[in-house]
PAKE-498982 format. One record per residue (C-alpha): residue number from 1; z, y, x. Coordinates in steps of 0.05 Angstrom, whole numbers, plus 5000, padded with zeros to 4 digits. Layout:
BEGIN
nr/up/north/east
NUM/Z/Y/X .
...
//
This chain:
BEGIN
nr/up/north/east
1/4606/4981/4453 .
2/4632/5009/4520 .
3/4625/4974/4587 .
4/4687/4971/4631 .
5/4663/4975/4703 .
6/4698/4959/4769 .
7/4735/5025/4780 .
8/4744/5063/4844 .
9/4820/5058/4854 .
10/4823/5089/4923 .
11/4782/5138/4962 .
12/4758/5084/5010 .
13/4748/5027/4959 .
14/4679/4995/4959 .
15/4693/4931/4919 .
16/4750/4899/4883 .
17/4775/4829/4865 .
18/4798/4811/4795 .
19/4868/4783/4800 .
20/4894/4776/4729 .
21/4868/4795/4660 .
22/4926/4825/4621 .
23/4888/4821/4554 .
24/4848/4766/4522 .
25/4783/4772/4484 .
26/4796/4796/4413 .
27/4858/4836/4432 .
28/4864/4909/4412 .
29/4866/4956/4471 .
30/4895/5027/4471 .
31/4878/5083/4518 .
32/4925/5080/4578 .
33/4943/5007/4565 .
34/4941/4960/4625 .
35/4879/4917/4620 .
36/4869/4881/4686 .
37/4901/4875/4755 .
38/4853/4888/4813 .
39/4860/4877/4888 .
40/4833/4936/4926 .
41/4827/4953/5000 .
42/4897/4985/4997 .
43/4939/4950/4945 .
44/4940/4908/4882 .
45/4936/4955/4822 .
46/4936/4951/4746 .
47/4876/4986/4715 .
48/4889/5023/4650 .
49/4837/5025/4596 .
50/4804/5093/4586 .
51/4776/5076/4517 .
52/4808/5045/4455 .
53/4780/4987/4416 .
54/4774/4911/4416 .
55/4764/4873/4480 .
56/4698/4842/4461 .
57/4678/4805/4524 .
58/4704/4791/4594 .
59/4648/4789/4645 .
60/4685/4779/4711 .
61/4728/4717/4725 .
62/4795/4720/4759 .
63/4784/4714/4833 .
64/4714/4745/4829 .
65/4698/4803/4876 .
66/4650/4856/4852 .
67/4625/4924/4879 .
68/4647/4989/4847 .
69/4609/5003/4783 .
70/4595/4930/4765 .
71/4611/4913/4692 .
72/4674/4871/4685 .
73/4686/4873/4610 .
74/4662/4903/4544 .
75/4705/4939/4492 .
76/4679/4947/4421 .
77/4702/4989/4362 .
78/4773/4977/4337 .
79/4775/4915/4293 .
80/4706/4892/4316 .
81/4699/4817/4321 .
82/4690/4788/4391 .
83/4623/4759/4409 .
84/4633/4689/4436 .
85/4666/4709/4502 .
86/4645/4678/4568 .
87/4716/4681/4593 .
88/4783/4698/4564 .
89/4844/4730/4595 .
90/4916/4715/4578 .
91/4955/4749/4523 .
92/4994/4808/4550 .
93/5058/4769/4561 .
94/5027/4706/4589 .
95/4997/4685/4655 .
96/4929/4652/4660 .
97/4925/4578/4648 .
98/4898/4534/4703 .
99/4833/4526/4665 .
100/4825/4601/4656 .
101/4840/4613/4730 .
102/4784/4564/4746 .
103/4737/4602/4700 .
104/4730/4548/4645 .
105/4715/4566/4573 .
106/4783/4563/4538 .
107/4750/4541/4472 .
108/4732/4474/4505 .
109/4796/4466/4545 .
110/4852/4420/4521 .
111/4917/4451/4495 .
112/4961/4480/4548 .
113/5015/4428/4538 .
114/4966/4372/4551 .
115/4925/4404/4605 .
116/4940/4384/4677 .
117/4906/4416/4737 .
118/4866/4372/4782 .
119/4889/4360/4853 .
120/4837/4412/4875 .
121/4867/4467/4831 .
122/4929/4508/4845 .
123/4976/4514/4785 .
124/4977/4585/4759 .
125/5039/4627/4768 .
126/5079/4627/4704 .
127/5096/4695/4675 .
128/5132/4671/4612 .
129/5190/4623/4606 .
130/5192/4563/4559 .
131/5234/4606/4512 .
132/5179/4658/4510 .
133/5215/4710/4552 .
134/5172/4754/4597 .
135/5180/4744/4671 .
136/5175/4810/4708 .
137/5137/4801/4774 .
138/5093/4845/4817 .
139/5018/4828/4821 .
140/5026/4808/4894 .
141/5085/4762/4877 .
142/5044/4728/4822 .
143/4985/4718/4868 .
144/5029/4688/4924 .
145/5063/4643/4874 .
146/4996/4618/4849 .
147/4973/4605/4921 .
148/5037/4567/4938 .
149/5042/4528/4874 .
150/5107/4561/4852 .
151/5134/4567/4781 .
152/5158/4639/4775 .
153/5209/4619/4722 .
154/5247/4584/4779 .
155/5247/4645/4824 .
156/5303/4697/4824 .
157/5279/4769/4827 .
158/5312/4820/4873 .
159/5269/4880/4853 .
160/5287/4935/4804 .
161/5310/4906/4738 .
162/5306/4835/4766 .
163/5231/4841/4780 .
164/5204/4786/4826 .
165/5173/4815/4889 .
166/5136/4786/4948 .
167/5198/4771/4989 .
168/5228/4730/4932 .
169/5168/4685/4929 .
170/5169/4676/5005 .
171/5242/4654/5002 .
172/5231/4605/4945 .
173/5220/4531/4957 .
174/5149/4506/4959 .
175/5126/4467/4898 .
176/5124/4390/4900 .
177/5072/4355/4942 .
178/5003/4360/4913 .
179/5000/4436/4910 .
180/4948/4462/4960 .
181/4970/4500/5021 .
182/4951/4573/5028 .
183/4917/4558/5094 .
184/4877/4500/5120 .
185/4897/4461/5182 .
186/4855/4424/5233 .
187/4867/4367/5282 .
188/4906/4379/5346 .
189/4869/4416/5401 .
190/4891/4440/5470 .
191/4922/4499/5434 .
192/4959/4454/5385 .
193/4943/4450/5311 .
194/4898/4507/5288 .
195/4914/4539/5222 .
196/4860/4581/5190 .
197/4885/4638/5146 .
198/4838/4679/5104 .
199/4847/4754/5103 .
200/4865/4790/5039 .
201/4820/4845/5014 .
202/4867/4897/5043 .
203/4869/4862/5111 .
204/4793/4858/5113 .
205/4786/4932/5100 .
206/4840/4951/5150 .
207/4806/4909/5203 .
208/4738/4940/5188 .
209/4762/5012/5184 .
210/4804/5008/5247 .
211/4746/4978/5285 .
212/4700/5033/5258 .
213/4750/5087/5277 .
214/4756/5063/5349 .
215/4681/5053/5355 .
216/4659/5120/5325 .
217/4717/5170/5335 .
218/4727/5190/5408 .
219/4803/5183/5412 .
220/4846/5219/5462 .
221/4921/5220/5465 .
222/4975/5273/5477 .
223/5048/5252/5487 .
224/5109/5297/5484 .
225/5183/5283/5491 .
226/5226/5318/5440 .
227/5301/5332/5447 .
228/5328/5311/5379 .
229/5400/5328/5395 .
230/5404/5386/5346 .
231/5366/5346/5293 .
232/5415/5289/5301 .
233/5474/5337/5295 .
234/5442/5371/5234 .
235/5431/5305/5199 .
236/5503/5283/5214 .
237/5528/5348/5183 .
238/5484/5338/5121 .
239/5509/5267/5114 .
240/5582/5289/5121 .
241/5574/5343/5068 .
242/5535/5299/5020 .
243/5566/5278/4955 .
244/5562/5207/4928 .
245/5491/5194/4906 .
246/5462/5252/4947 .
247/5399/5234/4987 .
248/5404/5245/5062 .
249/5337/5259/5094 .
250/5316/5212/5151 .
251/5290/5233/5218 .
252/5221/5212/5195 .
253/5227/5260/5137 .
254/5241/5315/5188 .
255/5178/5295/5227 .
256/5136/5297/5164 .
257/5162/5367/5147 .
258/5151/5392/5218 .
259/5080/5365/5218 .
260/5067/5398/5150 .
261/5088/5466/5176 .
262/5048/5458/5240 .
263/4986/5436/5202 .
264/4984/5502/5164 .
265/4980/5537/5232 .
266/4928/5491/5263 .
267/4877/5479/5208 .
268/4831/5434/5248 .
269/4888/5384/5255 .
270/4889/5383/5179 .
271/4814/5373/5174 .
272/4761/5320/5186 .
273/4695/5310/5222 .
274/4643/5285/5173 .
275/4567/5282/5178 .
276/4562/5333/5235 .
277/4607/5384/5200 .
278/4680/5402/5197 .
279/4719/5395/5131 .
280/4780/5440/5130 .
281/4828/5427/5072 .
282/4872/5478/5035 .
283/4925/5426/5018 .
284/4970/5392/5068 .
285/4977/5319/5046 .
286/5011/5274/5096 .
287/5003/5198/5093 .
288/5065/5159/5113 .
289/5049/5089/5139 .
290/5087/5032/5106 .
291/5081/4964/5140 .
292/5074/4900/5100 .
293/5065/4830/5125 .
294/4995/4827/5095 .
295/4973/4895/5118 .
296/4987/4969/5124 .
297/4990/5017/5065 .
298/4991/5093/5073 .
299/5017/5129/5010 .
300/5012/5205/5009 .
301/5063/5261/5005 .
302/5023/5318/4973 .
303/5033/5391/4991 .
304/5086/5371/5041 .
305/5091/5442/5071 .
306/5117/5468/5004 .
307/5171/5416/4996 .
308/5242/5414/5023 .
309/5270/5357/5063 .
310/5307/5326/5005 .
311/5244/5326/4961 .
312/5203/5295/5017 .
313/5258/5243/5028 .
314/5259/5226/4954 .
315/5184/5219/4950 .
316/5176/5177/5013 .
317/5229/5127/4990 .
318/5199/5122/4921 .
319/5129/5112/4950 .
320/5153/5058/4999 .
321/5188/5021/4943 .
322/5125/5023/4901 .
323/5083/4996/4959 .
324/5131/4938/4970 .
325/5135/4917/4897 .
326/5061/4927/4884 .
327/5067/4984/4833 .
328/5034/5038/4876 .
329/4979/5076/4838 .
330/4910/5099/4863 .
331/4927/5174/4864 .
332/4988/5160/4908 .
333/4943/5127/4961 .
334/4888/5180/4962 .
335/4878/5250/4987 .
336/4912/5246/5055 .
337/4894/5299/5107 .
338/4939/5275/5164 .
339/4983/5214/5178 .
340/5049/5196/5209 .
341/5065/5126/5235 .
342/5137/5110/5257 .
343/5157/5047/5295 .
344/5222/5076/5320 .
345/5263/5032/5273 .
346/5236/4972/5312 .
347/5261/5000/5378 .
348/5191/5020/5401 .
349/5197/5081/5447 .
350/5124/5100/5452 .
351/5056/5078/5424 .
352/4988/5105/5405 .
353/4963/5097/5334 .
354/4891/5089/5311 .
355/4864/5148/5271 .
356/4853/5137/5197 .
357/4782/5165/5197 .
358/4756/5214/5179 .
359/4823/5249/5189 .
360/4828/5289/5253 .
361/4893/5258/5278 .
362/4954/5215/5269 .
363/5024/5223/5299 .
364/5058/5161/5327 .
365/5134/5167/5328 .
366/5180/5127/5373 .
367/5254/5112/5373 .
368/5309/5163/5387 .
369/5348/5142/5448 .
370/5406/5171/5486 .
371/5383/5191/5556 .
372/5401/5241/5610 .
373/5369/5309/5607 .
374/5374/5371/5651 .
375/5400/5435/5617 .
376/5417/5497/5657 .
377/5415/5458/5721 .
378/5464/5405/5695 .
379/5452/5334/5674 .
380/5476/5321/5603 .
381/5468/5267/5550 .
382/5412/5280/5501 .
383/5378/5246/5442 .
384/5305/5240/5463 .
385/5244/5218/5423 .
386/5172/5209/5445 .
387/5114/5224/5399 .
388/5040/5213/5412 .
389/4984/5250/5377 .
390/4919/5212/5371 .
391/4861/5263/5365 .
392/4789/5257/5343 .
393/4755/5297/5398 .
394/4697/5314/5353 .
395/4741/5364/5315 .
396/4808/5369/5350 .
397/4803/5391/5423 .
398/4856/5386/5477 .
399/4884/5456/5473 .
400/4888/5455/5396 .
401/4920/5386/5396 .
402/4970/5409/5449 .
403/4986/5472/5409 .
404/4999/5431/5346 .
405/5044/5382/5383 .
406/5082/5438/5416 .
407/5096/5469/5348 .
408/5121/5402/5321 .
409/5167/5396/5382 .
410/5193/5467/5372 .
411/5209/5455/5298 .
412/5246/5390/5312 .
413/5286/5418/5371 .
414/5308/5477/5329 .
415/5311/5444/5260 .
416/5340/5505/5224 .
417/5268/5519/5203 .
418/5265/5453/5165 .
419/5295/5476/5099 .
420/5329/5426/5054 .
//
């Protein structure tokens, strides 16, 4: 008999919440087969079994939050008979019934066709149609559907292969009256009606870690204005020469590559301050912030200094898509040594980002705008972009931060050094 414990699915994870059991007690489980979906501090992830056998007992109910290392299930030898489970998960192609979601013993529950949730219970999100066809939906979409009382069989998916994603659930109509709202309201006050909204696990961790970063890491900020005229011209030339289906790197991909090169030359910017010592890393792994309505997720481009622009572009797009449809994996969210946050697409010209501690810094990237510039004593039109480096003064001092930022500026203003 092997215990399945709450796994560490990210480098900052301290606890996890059971979202959906993908196997039921008595099912055979193979190594690498998805067993349970877990909400972590960074994303909702499917945990794959690391031992083969029979799912003997489920110890943690859906919706239960447990610290890392706590037992959540037991797996016995292949073919071993289950021992009177305390809880049962759904079969692989089914969603949890309302009684299972509430933590009732399914052996005493009425048949699914006759069972009706009480007014205090939210109907579970369906993951199989009446005809028995599997409904493809991301873990986040299923959770939102459950919270809003939506039947996923009535929702059209816009994700890859027709997969239902978060935005599809948000656009769908709310279930008939009787389904509970996701947030509680209160009587009118001087501020109007007050709606209380609980934070997700990811939002709680972001709030805590950002507060800790600002409270413990002495931030200082360096801003530079970069002439992106040559970078704009280079990207236009790449786009004009591209064949159908070719990937054209974005300006943010150029920023990531420039940072990667500069980080190899300024090792403290690629390090961390931890427990009164410096940690200097041999790999350059850049986190690229991806904004979601319910939080911020930072997937990692590993060994970015060794990769060309097209490879970086391919990886960042694939990672962003995985973040948005909930299929991002733990290794893709871990191991970052530096971070880039870009709000230029929202028209923001300049901002300062909070360091993702214990990293030494984060680069905030603003919008590229056409503005006058002086060249050779003449005023000409230029494509200008402001960037701000947030530094942890415990490891990255002013001169080193300025040197790093100057190198990034140089690489972007003469982008021939950013190989495709």
